[in-house]
mmCIF file of the N, C-alpha and C atoms, coordinates in Angstrom:
data_MODEL
# 
_entry.id   MODEL 
# 
loop_
_atom_site.group_PDB 
_atom_site.id 
_atom_site.type_symbol 
_atom_site.label_atom_id 
_atom_site.label_alt_id 
_atom_site.label_comp_id 
_atom_site.label_asym_id 
_atom_site.label_entity_id 
_atom_site.label_seq_id 
_atom_site.pdbx_PDB_ins_code 
_atom_site.Cartn_x 
_atom_site.Cartn_y 
_atom_site.Cartn_z 
_atom_site.occupancy 
_atom_site.B_iso_or_equiv 
_atom_site.pdbx_formal_charge 
_atom_site.auth_seq_id 
_atom_site.auth_comp_id 
_atom_site.auth_asym_id 
_atom_site.auth_atom_id 
_atom_site.pdbx_PDB_model_num 
ATOM 1   N N  . UNK A 1 1  ? 20.284  -19.548 10.740  1.00 0.00 ? 1  UNK A N  1 
ATOM 2   C CA . UNK A 1 1  ? 19.462  -17.562 10.723  1.00 0.00 ? 1  UNK A CA 1 
ATOM 3   C C  . UNK A 1 1  ? 20.525  -17.683 11.855  1.00 0.00 ? 1  UNK A C  1 
ATOM 4   N N  . UNK A 1 2  ? 21.609  -16.877 12.455  1.00 0.00 ? 2  UNK A N  1 
ATOM 5   C CA . UNK A 1 2  ? 21.950  -16.074 13.708  1.00 0.00 ? 2  UNK A CA 1 
ATOM 6   C C  . UNK A 1 2  ? 20.856  -15.001 14.288  1.00 0.00 ? 2  UNK A C  1 
ATOM 7   N N  . UNK A 1 3  ? 21.351  -14.484 15.839  1.00 0.00 ? 3  UNK A N  1 
ATOM 8   C CA . UNK A 1 3  ? 20.413  -14.024 16.397  1.00 0.00 ? 3  UNK A CA 1 
ATOM 9   C C  . UNK A 1 3  ? 20.877  -12.052 15.810  1.00 0.00 ? 3  UNK A C  1 
ATOM 10  N N  . UNK A 1 4  ? 21.616  -12.556 14.903  1.00 0.00 ? 4  UNK A N  1 
ATOM 11  C CA . UNK A 1 4  ? 21.911  -11.391 14.507  1.00 0.00 ? 4  UNK A CA 1 
ATOM 12  C C  . UNK A 1 4  ? 21.096  -10.478 12.876  1.00 0.00 ? 4  UNK A C  1 
ATOM 13  N N  . UNK A 1 5  ? 20.754  -11.901 12.607  1.00 0.00 ? 5  UNK A N  1 
ATOM 14  C CA . UNK A 1 5  ? 19.608  -11.790 11.594  1.00 0.00 ? 5  UNK A CA 1 
ATOM 15  C C  . UNK A 1 5  ? 18.403  -11.836 11.487  1.00 0.00 ? 5  UNK A C  1 
ATOM 16  N N  . UNK A 1 6  ? 18.292  -11.284 13.067  1.00 0.00 ? 6  UNK A N  1 
ATOM 17  C CA . UNK A 1 6  ? 16.934  -11.202 12.934  1.00 0.00 ? 6  UNK A CA 1 
ATOM 18  C C  . UNK A 1 6  ? 16.546  -9.991  14.430  1.00 0.00 ? 6  UNK A C  1 
ATOM 19  N N  . UNK A 1 7  ? 17.425  -8.317  13.922  1.00 0.00 ? 7  UNK A N  1 
ATOM 20  C CA . UNK A 1 7  ? 17.378  -7.077  14.482  1.00 0.00 ? 7  UNK A CA 1 
ATOM 21  C C  . UNK A 1 7  ? 16.860  -6.750  13.660  1.00 0.00 ? 7  UNK A C  1 
ATOM 22  N N  . UNK A 1 8  ? 16.151  -5.637  14.279  1.00 0.00 ? 8  UNK A N  1 
ATOM 23  C CA . UNK A 1 8  ? 15.359  -4.355  13.074  1.00 0.00 ? 8  UNK A CA 1 
ATOM 24  C C  . UNK A 1 8  ? 16.507  -3.382  13.273  1.00 0.00 ? 8  UNK A C  1 
ATOM 25  N N  . UNK A 1 9  ? 16.379  -2.623  12.559  1.00 0.00 ? 9  UNK A N  1 
ATOM 26  C CA . UNK A 1 9  ? 16.912  -1.067  12.261  1.00 0.00 ? 9  UNK A CA 1 
ATOM 27  C C  . UNK A 1 9  ? 17.667  -0.080  13.439  1.00 0.00 ? 9  UNK A C  1 
ATOM 28  N N  . UNK A 1 10 ? 16.736  -0.779  14.608  1.00 0.00 ? 10 UNK A N  1 
ATOM 29  C CA . UNK A 1 10 ? 16.793  -0.188  15.313  1.00 0.00 ? 10 UNK A CA 1 
ATOM 30  C C  . UNK A 1 10 ? 17.836  -0.826  16.792  1.00 0.00 ? 10 UNK A C  1 
ATOM 31  N N  . UNK A 1 11 ? 18.055  -2.101  15.777  1.00 0.00 ? 11 UNK A N  1 
ATOM 32  C CA . UNK A 1 11 ? 19.365  -2.689  16.982  1.00 0.00 ? 11 UNK A CA 1 
ATOM 33  C C  . UNK A 1 11 ? 18.458  -3.960  17.211  1.00 0.00 ? 11 UNK A C  1 
ATOM 34  N N  . UNK A 1 12 ? 17.251  -3.482  18.027  1.00 0.00 ? 12 UNK A N  1 
ATOM 35  C CA . UNK A 1 12 ? 16.311  -5.162  18.627  1.00 0.00 ? 12 UNK A CA 1 
ATOM 36  C C  . UNK A 1 12 ? 15.993  -6.572  18.143  1.00 0.00 ? 12 UNK A C  1 
ATOM 37  N N  . UNK A 1 13 ? 16.208  -6.832  18.857  1.00 0.00 ? 13 UNK A N  1 
ATOM 38  C CA . UNK A 1 13 ? 15.657  -8.710  18.163  1.00 0.00 ? 13 UNK A CA 1 
ATOM 39  C C  . UNK A 1 13 ? 14.459  -8.953  17.614  1.00 0.00 ? 13 UNK A C  1 
ATOM 40  N N  . UNK A 1 14 ? 13.882  -9.224  17.165  1.00 0.00 ? 14 UNK A N  1 
ATOM 41  C CA . UNK A 1 14 ? 12.695  -9.629  16.522  1.00 0.00 ? 14 UNK A CA 1 
ATOM 42  C C  . UNK A 1 14 ? 12.240  -11.185 16.293  1.00 0.00 ? 14 UNK A C  1 
ATOM 43  N N  . UNK A 1 15 ? 11.343  -11.043 17.248  1.00 0.00 ? 15 UNK A N  1 
ATOM 44  C CA . UNK A 1 15 ? 11.033  -12.985 17.415  1.00 0.00 ? 15 UNK A CA 1 
ATOM 45  C C  . UNK A 1 15 ? 10.632  -13.630 16.117  1.00 0.00 ? 15 UNK A C  1 
ATOM 46  N N  . UNK A 1 16 ? 10.338  -14.691 16.088  1.00 0.00 ? 16 UNK A N  1 
ATOM 47  C CA . UNK A 1 16 ? 9.709   -15.186 14.848  1.00 0.00 ? 16 UNK A CA 1 
ATOM 48  C C  . UNK A 1 16 ? 8.940   -14.936 14.425  1.00 0.00 ? 16 UNK A C  1 
ATOM 49  N N  . UNK A 1 17 ? 8.096   -15.076 15.114  1.00 0.00 ? 17 UNK A N  1 
ATOM 50  C CA . UNK A 1 17 ? 5.984   -14.479 14.756  1.00 0.00 ? 17 UNK A CA 1 
ATOM 51  C C  . UNK A 1 17 ? 6.340   -13.110 14.332  1.00 0.00 ? 17 UNK A C  1 
ATOM 52  N N  . UNK A 1 18 ? 7.113   -12.575 14.711  1.00 0.00 ? 18 UNK A N  1 
ATOM 53  C CA . UNK A 1 18 ? 7.230   -11.045 14.522  1.00 0.00 ? 18 UNK A CA 1 
ATOM 54  C C  . UNK A 1 18 ? 7.817   -10.703 12.465  1.00 0.00 ? 18 UNK A C  1 
ATOM 55  N N  . UNK A 1 19 ? 8.756   -11.647 12.429  1.00 0.00 ? 19 UNK A N  1 
ATOM 56  C CA . UNK A 1 19 ? 8.860   -11.413 11.420  1.00 0.00 ? 19 UNK A CA 1 
ATOM 57  C C  . UNK A 1 19 ? 8.164   -12.058 10.621  1.00 0.00 ? 19 UNK A C  1 
ATOM 58  N N  . UNK A 1 20 ? 7.128   -13.572 10.119  1.00 0.00 ? 20 UNK A N  1 
ATOM 59  C CA . UNK A 1 20 ? 6.599   -14.577 9.982   1.00 0.00 ? 20 UNK A CA 1 
ATOM 60  C C  . UNK A 1 20 ? 5.057   -13.488 9.505   1.00 0.00 ? 20 UNK A C  1 
ATOM 61  N N  . UNK A 1 21 ? 4.353   -12.543 10.674  1.00 0.00 ? 21 UNK A N  1 
ATOM 62  C CA . UNK A 1 21 ? 3.151   -11.395 10.236  1.00 0.00 ? 21 UNK A CA 1 
ATOM 63  C C  . UNK A 1 21 ? 4.262   -10.722 9.673   1.00 0.00 ? 21 UNK A C  1 
ATOM 64  N N  . UNK A 1 22 ? 5.137   -10.020 9.351   1.00 0.00 ? 22 UNK A N  1 
ATOM 65  C CA . UNK A 1 22 ? 5.615   -8.744  8.478   1.00 0.00 ? 22 UNK A CA 1 
ATOM 66  C C  . UNK A 1 22 ? 5.487   -9.545  7.447   1.00 0.00 ? 22 UNK A C  1 
ATOM 67  N N  . UNK A 1 23 ? 6.399   -10.626 7.507   1.00 0.00 ? 23 UNK A N  1 
ATOM 68  C CA . UNK A 1 23 ? 6.393   -11.270 5.700   1.00 0.00 ? 23 UNK A CA 1 
ATOM 69  C C  . UNK A 1 23 ? 4.657   -11.593 5.657   1.00 0.00 ? 23 UNK A C  1 
ATOM 70  N N  . UNK A 1 24 ? 3.646   -11.924 6.039   1.00 0.00 ? 24 UNK A N  1 
ATOM 71  C CA . UNK A 1 24 ? 2.541   -12.110 5.748   1.00 0.00 ? 24 UNK A CA 1 
ATOM 72  C C  . UNK A 1 24 ? 2.404   -10.543 5.187   1.00 0.00 ? 24 UNK A C  1 
ATOM 73  N N  . UNK A 1 25 ? 1.962   -9.633  6.064   1.00 0.00 ? 25 UNK A N  1 
ATOM 74  C CA . UNK A 1 25 ? 2.394   -8.539  5.457   1.00 0.00 ? 25 UNK A CA 1 
ATOM 75  C C  . UNK A 1 25 ? 2.667   -7.323  4.536   1.00 0.00 ? 25 UNK A C  1 
ATOM 76  N N  . UNK A 1 26 ? 3.772   -7.849  4.296   1.00 0.00 ? 26 UNK A N  1 
ATOM 77  C CA . UNK A 1 26 ? 3.749   -7.613  2.833   1.00 0.00 ? 26 UNK A CA 1 
ATOM 78  C C  . UNK A 1 26 ? 3.527   -8.924  1.825   1.00 0.00 ? 26 UNK A C  1 
ATOM 79  N N  . UNK A 1 27 ? 3.859   -9.396  1.846   1.00 0.00 ? 27 UNK A N  1 
ATOM 80  C CA . UNK A 1 27 ? 2.865   -10.608 0.672   1.00 0.00 ? 27 UNK A CA 1 
ATOM 81  C C  . UNK A 1 27 ? 2.069   -9.981  0.379   1.00 0.00 ? 27 UNK A C  1 
ATOM 82  N N  . UNK A 1 28 ? 1.080   -10.224 1.376   1.00 0.00 ? 28 UNK A N  1 
ATOM 83  C CA . UNK A 1 28 ? -0.495  -9.382  1.140   1.00 0.00 ? 28 UNK A CA 1 
ATOM 84  C C  . UNK A 1 28 ? -0.567  -8.050  0.170   1.00 0.00 ? 28 UNK A C  1 
ATOM 85  N N  . UNK A 1 29 ? 0.400   -6.860  1.016   1.00 0.00 ? 29 UNK A N  1 
ATOM 86  C CA . UNK A 1 29 ? 0.661   -5.770  0.357   1.00 0.00 ? 29 UNK A CA 1 
ATOM 87  C C  . UNK A 1 29 ? 1.263   -5.760  -1.259  1.00 0.00 ? 29 UNK A C  1 
ATOM 88  N N  . UNK A 1 30 ? 2.215   -6.671  -1.385  1.00 0.00 ? 30 UNK A N  1 
ATOM 89  C CA . UNK A 1 30 ? 1.760   -7.102  -2.625  1.00 0.00 ? 30 UNK A CA 1 
ATOM 90  C C  . UNK A 1 30 ? 1.381   -7.285  -4.325  1.00 0.00 ? 30 UNK A C  1 
ATOM 91  N N  . UNK A 1 31 ? 0.468   -8.490  -3.405  1.00 0.00 ? 31 UNK A N  1 
ATOM 92  C CA . UNK A 1 31 ? -0.500  -9.353  -4.002  1.00 0.00 ? 31 UNK A CA 1 
ATOM 93  C C  . UNK A 1 31 ? -1.938  -7.784  -4.188  1.00 0.00 ? 31 UNK A C  1 
ATOM 94  N N  . UNK A 1 32 ? -1.726  -6.771  -3.585  1.00 0.00 ? 32 UNK A N  1 
ATOM 95  C CA . UNK A 1 32 ? -2.897  -6.184  -3.374  1.00 0.00 ? 32 UNK A CA 1 
ATOM 96  C C  . UNK A 1 32 ? -2.437  -5.022  -4.549  1.00 0.00 ? 32 UNK A C  1 
ATOM 97  N N  . UNK A 1 33 ? -1.295  -4.228  -4.611  1.00 0.00 ? 33 UNK A N  1 
ATOM 98  C CA . UNK A 1 33 ? -0.182  -3.963  -5.351  1.00 0.00 ? 33 UNK A CA 1 
ATOM 99  C C  . UNK A 1 33 ? -0.658  -4.121  -6.785  1.00 0.00 ? 33 UNK A C  1 
ATOM 100 N N  . UNK A 1 34 ? -0.171  -5.624  -7.222  1.00 0.00 ? 34 UNK A N  1 
ATOM 101 C CA . UNK A 1 34 ? -1.091  -6.525  -8.208  1.00 0.00 ? 34 UNK A CA 1 
ATOM 102 C C  . UNK A 1 34 ? -1.759  -6.306  -8.921  1.00 0.00 ? 34 UNK A C  1 
ATOM 103 N N  . UNK A 1 35 ? -3.267  -6.292  -7.844  1.00 0.00 ? 35 UNK A N  1 
ATOM 104 C CA . UNK A 1 35 ? -4.586  -6.438  -8.511  1.00 0.00 ? 35 UNK A CA 1 
ATOM 105 C C  . UNK A 1 35 ? -4.821  -5.012  -8.836  1.00 0.00 ? 35 UNK A C  1 
ATOM 106 N N  . UNK A 1 36 ? -4.023  -4.116  -8.341  1.00 0.00 ? 36 UNK A N  1 
ATOM 107 C CA . UNK A 1 36 ? -4.395  -2.279  -8.345  1.00 0.00 ? 36 UNK A CA 1 
ATOM 108 C C  . UNK A 1 36 ? -3.878  -1.987  -9.616  1.00 0.00 ? 36 UNK A C  1 
ATOM 109 N N  . UNK A 1 37 ? -2.423  -2.663  -10.248 1.00 0.00 ? 37 UNK A N  1 
ATOM 110 C CA . UNK A 1 37 ? -2.047  -2.080  -11.311 1.00 0.00 ? 37 UNK A CA 1 
ATOM 111 C C  . UNK A 1 37 ? -2.304  -2.988  -12.599 1.00 0.00 ? 37 UNK A C  1 
ATOM 112 N N  . UNK A 1 38 ? -3.584  -4.009  -12.018 1.00 0.00 ? 38 UNK A N  1 
ATOM 113 C CA . UNK A 1 38 ? -4.113  -4.990  -12.905 1.00 0.00 ? 38 UNK A CA 1 
ATOM 114 C C  . UNK A 1 38 ? -5.519  -4.475  -13.244 1.00 0.00 ? 38 UNK A C  1 
ATOM 115 N N  . UNK A 1 39 ? -5.878  -3.229  -12.853 1.00 0.00 ? 39 UNK A N  1 
ATOM 116 C CA . UNK A 1 39 ? -7.484  -2.953  -12.744 1.00 0.00 ? 39 UNK A CA 1 
ATOM 117 C C  . UNK A 1 39 ? -7.183  -1.806  -13.773 1.00 0.00 ? 39 UNK A C  1 
ATOM 118 N N  . UNK A 1 40 ? -6.074  -0.856  -12.980 1.00 0.00 ? 40 UNK A N  1 
ATOM 119 C CA . UNK A 1 40 ? -5.786  -0.082  -13.397 1.00 0.00 ? 40 UNK A CA 1 
ATOM 120 C C  . UNK A 1 40 ? -5.505  0.402   -14.977 1.00 0.00 ? 40 UNK A C  1 
ATOM 121 N N  . UNK A 1 41 ? -4.793  -0.825  -15.235 1.00 0.00 ? 41 UNK A N  1 
ATOM 122 C CA . UNK A 1 41 ? -4.083  -1.136  -16.258 1.00 0.00 ? 41 UNK A CA 1 
ATOM 123 C C  . UNK A 1 41 ? -5.304  -1.404  -16.937 1.00 0.00 ? 41 UNK A C  1 
ATOM 124 N N  . UNK A 1 42 ? -6.527  -1.797  -16.979 1.00 0.00 ? 42 UNK A N  1 
ATOM 125 C CA . UNK A 1 42 ? -7.445  -2.497  -17.564 1.00 0.00 ? 42 UNK A CA 1 
ATOM 126 C C  . UNK A 1 42 ? -8.561  -1.733  -17.541 1.00 0.00 ? 42 UNK A C  1 
ATOM 127 N N  . UNK A 1 43 ? -8.212  -1.067  -17.026 1.00 0.00 ? 43 UNK A N  1 
ATOM 128 C CA . UNK A 1 43 ? -9.347  0.817   -16.762 1.00 0.00 ? 43 UNK A CA 1 
ATOM 129 C C  . UNK A 1 43 ? -8.846  2.050   -17.977 1.00 0.00 ? 43 UNK A C  1 
ATOM 130 N N  . UNK A 1 44 ? -7.268  1.462   -17.981 1.00 0.00 ? 44 UNK A N  1 
ATOM 131 C CA . UNK A 1 44 ? -6.627  2.882   -19.210 1.00 0.00 ? 44 UNK A CA 1 
ATOM 132 C C  . UNK A 1 44 ? -7.147  1.933   -20.422 1.00 0.00 ? 44 UNK A C  1 
ATOM 133 N N  . UNK A 1 45 ? -7.171  1.388   -20.455 1.00 0.00 ? 45 UNK A N  1 
ATOM 134 C CA . UNK A 1 45 ? -6.994  -0.169  -22.009 1.00 0.00 ? 45 UNK A CA 1 
ATOM 135 C C  . UNK A 1 45 ? -8.583  -0.115  -22.314 1.00 0.00 ? 45 UNK A C  1 
ATOM 136 N N  . UNK A 1 46 ? -9.358  0.217   -21.473 1.00 0.00 ? 46 UNK A N  1 
ATOM 137 C CA . UNK A 1 46 ? -11.004 -0.003  -21.603 1.00 0.00 ? 46 UNK A CA 1 
ATOM 138 C C  . UNK A 1 46 ? -11.887 1.815   -21.451 1.00 0.00 ? 46 UNK A C  1 
ATOM 139 N N  . UNK A 1 47 ? -11.619 1.888   -20.669 1.00 0.00 ? 47 UNK A N  1 
ATOM 140 C CA . UNK A 1 47 ? -12.288 3.218   -20.625 1.00 0.00 ? 47 UNK A CA 1 
ATOM 141 C C  . UNK A 1 47 ? -11.709 4.719   -20.518 1.00 0.00 ? 47 UNK A C  1 
ATOM 142 N N  . UNK A 1 48 ? -10.344 4.458   -20.775 1.00 0.00 ? 48 UNK A N  1 
ATOM 143 C CA . UNK A 1 48 ? -9.951  5.461   -21.639 1.00 0.00 ? 48 UNK A CA 1 
ATOM 144 C C  . UNK A 1 48 ? -9.570  6.861   -20.011 1.00 0.00 ? 48 UNK A C  1 
ATOM 145 N N  . UNK A 1 49 ? -9.513  5.681   -18.873 1.00 0.00 ? 49 UNK A N  1 
ATOM 146 C CA . UNK A 1 49 ? -9.419  6.725   -17.963 1.00 0.00 ? 49 UNK A CA 1 
ATOM 147 C C  . UNK A 1 49 ? -8.182  7.408   -17.304 1.00 0.00 ? 49 UNK A C  1 
ATOM 148 N N  . UNK A 1 50 ? -7.205  7.440   -18.131 1.00 0.00 ? 50 UNK A N  1 
ATOM 149 C CA . UNK A 1 50 ? -5.665  8.289   -18.217 1.00 0.00 ? 50 UNK A CA 1 
ATOM 150 C C  . UNK A 1 50 ? -6.449  10.029  -18.212 1.00 0.00 ? 50 UNK A C  1 
ATOM 151 N N  . UNK A 1 51 ? -7.102  9.569   -19.146 1.00 0.00 ? 51 UNK A N  1 
ATOM 152 C CA . UNK A 1 51 ? -7.776  10.930  -20.200 1.00 0.00 ? 51 UNK A CA 1 
ATOM 153 C C  . UNK A 1 51 ? -8.479  11.140  -19.666 1.00 0.00 ? 51 UNK A C  1 
ATOM 154 N N  . UNK A 1 52 ? -9.255  11.179  -18.870 1.00 0.00 ? 52 UNK A N  1 
ATOM 155 C CA . UNK A 1 52 ? -10.445 11.447  -18.187 1.00 0.00 ? 52 UNK A CA 1 
ATOM 156 C C  . UNK A 1 52 ? -10.125 12.122  -17.193 1.00 0.00 ? 52 UNK A C  1 
ATOM 157 N N  . UNK A 1 53 ? -9.190  11.476  -15.831 1.00 0.00 ? 53 UNK A N  1 
ATOM 158 C CA . UNK A 1 53 ? -8.416  11.524  -14.958 1.00 0.00 ? 53 UNK A CA 1 
ATOM 159 C C  . UNK A 1 53 ? -7.745  13.161  -15.145 1.00 0.00 ? 53 UNK A C  1 
ATOM 160 N N  . UNK A 1 54 ? -7.405  13.569  -16.836 1.00 0.00 ? 54 UNK A N  1 
ATOM 161 C CA . UNK A 1 54 ? -6.007  14.244  -17.105 1.00 0.00 ? 54 UNK A CA 1 
ATOM 162 C C  . UNK A 1 54 ? -7.015  15.292  -16.638 1.00 0.00 ? 54 UNK A C  1 
ATOM 163 N N  . UNK A 1 55 ? -7.983  14.969  -17.569 1.00 0.00 ? 55 UNK A N  1 
ATOM 164 C CA . UNK A 1 55 ? -9.130  16.179  -18.050 1.00 0.00 ? 55 UNK A CA 1 
ATOM 165 C C  . UNK A 1 55 ? -10.016 17.068  -16.836 1.00 0.00 ? 55 UNK A C  1 
ATOM 166 N N  . UNK A 1 56 ? -9.800  16.009  -16.157 1.00 0.00 ? 56 UNK A N  1 
ATOM 167 C CA . UNK A 1 56 ? -10.786 16.434  -14.638 1.00 0.00 ? 56 UNK A CA 1 
ATOM 168 C C  . UNK A 1 56 ? -11.028 17.477  -14.113 1.00 0.00 ? 56 UNK A C  1 
ATOM 169 N N  . UNK A 1 57 ? -9.368  18.275  -14.124 1.00 0.00 ? 57 UNK A N  1 
ATOM 170 C CA . UNK A 1 57 ? -9.251  19.488  -13.665 1.00 0.00 ? 57 UNK A CA 1 
ATOM 171 C C  . UNK A 1 57 ? -8.064  18.522  -11.618 1.00 0.00 ? 57 UNK A C  1 
ATOM 172 N N  . UNK A 1 58 ? -7.517  20.615  -11.159 1.00 0.00 ? 58 UNK A N  1 
ATOM 173 C CA . UNK A 1 58 ? -6.913  19.944  -10.046 1.00 0.00 ? 58 UNK A CA 1 
ATOM 174 C C  . UNK A 1 58 ? -7.599  19.842  -9.548  1.00 0.00 ? 58 UNK A C  1 
ATOM 175 N N  . UNK A 1 59 ? -9.204  20.574  -9.186  1.00 0.00 ? 59 UNK A N  1 
ATOM 176 C CA . UNK A 1 59 ? -9.704  20.694  -8.008  1.00 0.00 ? 59 UNK A CA 1 
ATOM 177 C C  . UNK A 1 59 ? -10.586 18.940  -8.120  1.00 0.00 ? 59 UNK A C  1 
ATOM 178 N N  . UNK A 1 60 ? -10.636 18.203  -9.176  1.00 0.00 ? 60 UNK A N  1 
ATOM 179 C CA . UNK A 1 60 ? -11.663 16.971  -9.014  1.00 0.00 ? 60 UNK A CA 1 
ATOM 180 C C  . UNK A 1 60 ? -10.593 16.206  -8.573  1.00 0.00 ? 60 UNK A C  1 
ATOM 181 N N  . UNK A 1 61 ? -9.688  16.353  -9.229  1.00 0.00 ? 61 UNK A N  1 
ATOM 182 C CA . UNK A 1 61 ? -8.029  15.294  -8.523  1.00 0.00 ? 61 UNK A CA 1 
ATOM 183 C C  . UNK A 1 61 ? -7.620  15.039  -7.287  1.00 0.00 ? 61 UNK A C  1 
ATOM 184 N N  . UNK A 1 62 ? -7.642  16.965  -6.327  1.00 0.00 ? 62 UNK A N  1 
ATOM 185 C CA . UNK A 1 62 ? -7.164  16.599  -5.791  1.00 0.00 ? 62 UNK A CA 1 
ATOM 186 C C  . UNK A 1 62 ? -8.836  16.617  -4.401  1.00 0.00 ? 62 UNK A C  1 
ATOM 187 N N  . UNK A 1 63 ? -9.663  15.936  -4.919  1.00 0.00 ? 63 UNK A N  1 
ATOM 188 C CA . UNK A 1 63 ? -10.846 15.865  -4.232  1.00 0.00 ? 63 UNK A CA 1 
ATOM 189 C C  . UNK A 1 63 ? -10.465 14.382  -4.124  1.00 0.00 ? 63 UNK A C  1 
ATOM 190 N N  . UNK A 1 64 ? -10.709 13.894  -5.081  1.00 0.00 ? 64 UNK A N  1 
ATOM 191 C CA . UNK A 1 64 ? -10.372 12.157  -5.165  1.00 0.00 ? 64 UNK A CA 1 
ATOM 192 C C  . UNK A 1 64 ? -9.327  11.689  -4.305  1.00 0.00 ? 64 UNK A C  1 
ATOM 193 N N  . UNK A 1 65 ? -8.037  12.901  -4.244  1.00 0.00 ? 65 UNK A N  1 
ATOM 194 C CA . UNK A 1 65 ? -7.111  12.435  -3.641  1.00 0.00 ? 65 UNK A CA 1 
ATOM 195 C C  . UNK A 1 65 ? -7.010  12.461  -2.193  1.00 0.00 ? 65 UNK A C  1 
ATOM 196 N N  . UNK A 1 66 ? -8.106  13.498  -1.718  1.00 0.00 ? 66 UNK A N  1 
ATOM 197 C CA . UNK A 1 66 ? -8.056  13.503  -0.382  1.00 0.00 ? 66 UNK A CA 1 
ATOM 198 C C  . UNK A 1 66 ? -9.223  12.885  0.575   1.00 0.00 ? 66 UNK A C  1 
ATOM 199 N N  . UNK A 1 67 ? -9.889  12.543  -0.578  1.00 0.00 ? 67 UNK A N  1 
ATOM 200 C CA . UNK A 1 67 ? -10.907 10.904  -0.169  1.00 0.00 ? 67 UNK A CA 1 
ATOM 201 C C  . UNK A 1 67 ? -10.042 9.590   -0.119  1.00 0.00 ? 67 UNK A C  1 
ATOM 202 N N  . UNK A 1 68 ? -9.298  9.686   -0.620  1.00 0.00 ? 68 UNK A N  1 
ATOM 203 C CA . UNK A 1 68 ? -8.098  7.779   -0.506  1.00 0.00 ? 68 UNK A CA 1 
ATOM 204 C C  . UNK A 1 68 ? -7.301  8.593   0.925   1.00 0.00 ? 68 UNK A C  1 
ATOM 205 N N  . UNK A 1 69 ? -7.616  9.516   0.801   1.00 0.00 ? 69 UNK A N  1 
ATOM 206 C CA . UNK A 1 69 ? -6.048  9.941   2.366   1.00 0.00 ? 69 UNK A CA 1 
ATOM 207 C C  . UNK A 1 69 ? -6.650  9.585   3.437   1.00 0.00 ? 69 UNK A C  1 
ATOM 208 N N  . UNK A 1 70 ? -8.116  10.588  3.010   1.00 0.00 ? 70 UNK A N  1 
ATOM 209 C CA . UNK A 1 70 ? -8.560  10.186  4.626   1.00 0.00 ? 70 UNK A CA 1 
ATOM 210 C C  . UNK A 1 70 ? -9.129  8.906   4.721   1.00 0.00 ? 70 UNK A C  1 
ATOM 211 N N  . UNK A 1 71 ? -9.449  8.627   3.859   1.00 0.00 ? 71 UNK A N  1 
ATOM 212 C CA . UNK A 1 71 ? -10.072 6.282   3.623   1.00 0.00 ? 71 UNK A CA 1 
ATOM 213 C C  . UNK A 1 71 ? -8.794  5.652   4.287   1.00 0.00 ? 71 UNK A C  1 
ATOM 214 N N  . UNK A 1 72 ? -7.991  5.612   3.831   1.00 0.00 ? 72 UNK A N  1 
ATOM 215 C CA . UNK A 1 72 ? -6.201  4.928   3.941   1.00 0.00 ? 72 UNK A CA 1 
ATOM 216 C C  . UNK A 1 72 ? -6.141  5.216   5.515   1.00 0.00 ? 72 UNK A C  1 
ATOM 217 N N  . UNK A 1 73 ? -6.584  6.898   6.042   1.00 0.00 ? 73 UNK A N  1 
ATOM 218 C CA . UNK A 1 73 ? -5.588  6.682   8.006   1.00 0.00 ? 73 UNK A CA 1 
ATOM 219 C C  . UNK A 1 73 ? -6.595  6.029   8.576   1.00 0.00 ? 73 UNK A C  1 
ATOM 220 N N  . UNK A 1 74 ? -8.363  5.784   7.439   1.00 0.00 ? 74 UNK A N  1 
ATOM 221 C CA . UNK A 1 74 ? -8.854  5.477   8.517   1.00 0.00 ? 74 UNK A CA 1 
ATOM 222 C C  . UNK A 1 74 ? -9.055  4.047   9.014   1.00 0.00 ? 74 UNK A C  1 
ATOM 223 N N  . UNK A 1 75 ? -8.224  3.572   8.146   1.00 0.00 ? 75 UNK A N  1 
ATOM 224 C CA . UNK A 1 75 ? -7.415  1.689   7.831   1.00 0.00 ? 75 UNK A CA 1 
ATOM 225 C C  . UNK A 1 75 ? -7.012  1.408   9.615   1.00 0.00 ? 75 UNK A C  1 
ATOM 226 N N  . UNK A 1 76 ? -7.804  0.559   10.170  1.00 0.00 ? 76 UNK A N  1 
ATOM 227 C CA . UNK A 1 76 ? -7.346  0.143   11.716  1.00 0.00 ? 76 UNK A CA 1 
ATOM 228 C C  . UNK A 1 76 ? -5.685  -0.159  11.374  1.00 0.00 ? 76 UNK A C  1 
ATOM 229 N N  . UNK A 1 77 ? -5.017  0.278   12.350  1.00 0.00 ? 77 UNK A N  1 
ATOM 230 C CA . UNK A 1 77 ? -3.467  0.104   12.683  1.00 0.00 ? 77 UNK A CA 1 
ATOM 231 C C  . UNK A 1 77 ? -2.813  0.604   11.805  1.00 0.00 ? 77 UNK A C  1 
ATOM 232 N N  . UNK A 1 78 ? -3.021  1.718   10.778  1.00 0.00 ? 78 UNK A N  1 
ATOM 233 C CA . UNK A 1 78 ? -2.551  2.366   9.619   1.00 0.00 ? 78 UNK A CA 1 
ATOM 234 C C  . UNK A 1 78 ? -0.808  2.875   10.118  1.00 0.00 ? 78 UNK A C  1 
ATOM 235 N N  . UNK A 1 79 ? -0.663  3.475   11.371  1.00 0.00 ? 79 UNK A N  1 
ATOM 236 C CA . UNK A 1 79 ? 0.314   3.736   11.794  1.00 0.00 ? 79 UNK A CA 1 
ATOM 237 C C  . UNK A 1 79 ? 0.994   2.447   11.290  1.00 0.00 ? 79 UNK A C  1 
ATOM 238 N N  . UNK A 1 80 ? 0.594   1.716   12.233  1.00 0.00 ? 80 UNK A N  1 
ATOM 239 C CA . UNK A 1 80 ? 1.344   0.135   13.056  1.00 0.00 ? 80 UNK A CA 1 
ATOM 240 C C  . UNK A 1 80 ? 2.241   -0.358  11.936  1.00 0.00 ? 80 UNK A C  1 
ATOM 241 N N  . UNK A 1 81 ? 0.969   -0.379  10.604  1.00 0.00 ? 81 UNK A N  1 
ATOM 242 C CA . UNK A 1 81 ? 1.718   -1.382  9.669   1.00 0.00 ? 81 UNK A CA 1 
ATOM 243 C C  . UNK A 1 81 ? 2.567   -0.295  8.727   1.00 0.00 ? 81 UNK A C  1 
ATOM 244 N N  . UNK A 1 82 ? 3.310   0.685   8.767   1.00 0.00 ? 82 UNK A N  1 
ATOM 245 C CA . UNK A 1 82 ? 3.823   1.374   7.928   1.00 0.00 ? 82 UNK A CA 1 
ATOM 246 C C  . UNK A 1 82 ? 4.964   1.625   8.511   1.00 0.00 ? 82 UNK A C  1 
ATOM 247 N N  . UNK A 1 83 ? 5.326   0.598   9.959   1.00 0.00 ? 83 UNK A N  1 
ATOM 248 C CA . UNK A 1 83 ? 6.687   0.350   10.677  1.00 0.00 ? 83 UNK A CA 1 
ATOM 249 C C  . UNK A 1 83 ? 7.002   1.194   11.405  1.00 0.00 ? 83 UNK A C  1 
# 
């Protein structure tokens, strides 16, 4: 790997540690997404979640959406993790 291979979008050199950390975070995110897909797939298949969500109404869905966004914002270093 050349020095040019370790540049980010802004053209700054990235250390092996930074690249390793980013790769690890990416792997963890992919794993979490796979778990979520499996969980929601199971819920939709066994608990009629999709129909319950649609029939919940706009106010209930908005309440859950904003609660989820609020909780996501409480995750330490979330802005740093977003890149």
